[in-house]
C-alpha positions in Angstrom: 160.2 1.6 4.5 160.6 -0.1 1.0 159.7 2.2 -2.0 156.9 -0.2 -2.9 155.3 0.2 0.5 155.8 4.0 0.3 154.1 3.9 -3.1 151.2 1.9 -1.8 150.7 4.2 1.2 150.6 7.1 -1.1 147.7 5.4 -3.0 145.9 4.8 0.3 146.2 8.5 1.0 143.9 9.3 -1.9 140.3 10.1 -0.9 138.1 7.2 -0.5 140.6 4.6 -1.2 140.4 1.8 1.4 142.7 -0.8 -0.1 145.4 -1.4 -2.8 147.4 -4.3 -4.3 150.2 -4.6 -6.7 149.8 -7.8 -8.8 151.7 -9.5 -11.6 149.3 -9.4 -14.5 150.3 -12.9 -15.9 151.0 -15.0 -12.8 148.7 -13.4 -10.3 151.5 -13.0 -7.8 150.7 -10.2 -5.3 153.8 -8.2 -4.7 152.4 -5.9 -2.0 148.9 -5.1 -0.7 147.7 -2.5 2.0 144.5 -1.5 3.7 141.4 -3.6 3.1 142.9 -5.3 0.0 140.9 -8.4 0.6 137.9 -6.7 -0.9 139.6 -6.9 -4.3 140.0 -10.7 -4.2 143.2 -12.5 -4.7 145.9 -11.5 -7.1 145.2 -14.6 -9.3 141.6 -13.6 -9.6 142.6 -9.9 -10.5 145.0 -11.2 -13.2 142.4 -13.7 -14.6 139.8 -11.0 -14.7 142.1 -8.5 -16.6 143.2 -11.3 -19.1 139.5 -12.4 -19.8 138.5 -8.7 -20.4 141.4 -8.0 -22.6 140.8 -11.2 -24.6 137.1 -10.4 -25.0 137.8 -6.9 -26.1 140.2 -8.2 -28.7 137.5 -10.7 -29.9 135.1 -7.8 -30.2 137.3 -5.9 -32.4 138.7 -3.4 -30.0 142.0 -2.0 -31.0 145.1 -1.6 -28.5 145.7 -3.2 -25.3 143.7 -3.0 -22.0 144.7 0.0 -19.8 142.2 -0.2 -17.0 139.0 -1.8 -15.6 136.4 -0.2 -13.4 134.0 -2.3 -11.6 131.1 -0.8 -9.5 129.1 -2.5 -6.8 126.6 -0.9 -4.4 129.4 -0.1 -1.7 132.6 0.1 -3.6 134.4 1.0 -7.0 137.2 -1.4 -7.9 139.7 0.3 -10.3 142.5 -1.9 -11.9 145.2 -0.1 -13.7 147.6 -2.0 -16.0 151.3 -0.8 -15.3 153.5 -1.5 -18.3 157.1 -2.5 -17.7 159.8 -4.7 -19.1 158.6 -8.2 -18.7 155.2 -9.1 -17.5 153.0 -5.9 -16.9 151.7 -5.3 -13.3 148.2 -4.5 -12.0 147.6 -1.7 -9.6 144.2 -2.5 -8.1 142.4 -0.1 -5.8 139.2 -0.5 -3.9 137.3 2.7 -3.1 134.3 3.6 -0.8 131.5 4.8 -3.0 130.3 7.3 -0.5 133.7 8.9 -0.2 134.9 8.9 -3.8 134.6 11.0 -7.0 135.1 8.1 -9.3 136.4 10.3 -12.2 139.1 12.0 -9.8 140.0 8.5 -8.4 140.6 7.1 -11.9 142.8 10.0 -12.8 144.8 9.8 -9.5 145.0 5.9 -10.0 146.4 6.5 -13.4 149.0 8.9 -12.2 150.0 6.6 -9.3 150.3 3.7 -11.7 152.7 5.6 -14.1 154.8 6.8 -11.0 154.7 3.4 -9.3 158.0 2.1 -10.9 159.7 5.4 -11.5 
């Protein structure tokens, strides 16, 4: 098993996580996905959303760069973490079942997984 596949398998082992994807934040290229990743949309859509939110935050006067996004629907939470690296950053996107997830814990675990993803 490749290291990237193993990392995404670890992400899926978190309580309530039903899908995950690792996406290039600039190009939208999906490097790897697992589980019910189609609930997240395409890699291009994720990259476009992260870029749009980041730009709007900057225009609104927010300082610093975008670290994460959380979008909640009636059935799912979508958590997108920016994974900095040399070159283009990556996005670790997860979709969580609302009924099985503690959102605060899921965000913390997602942040930890994103930091360790490329280690």
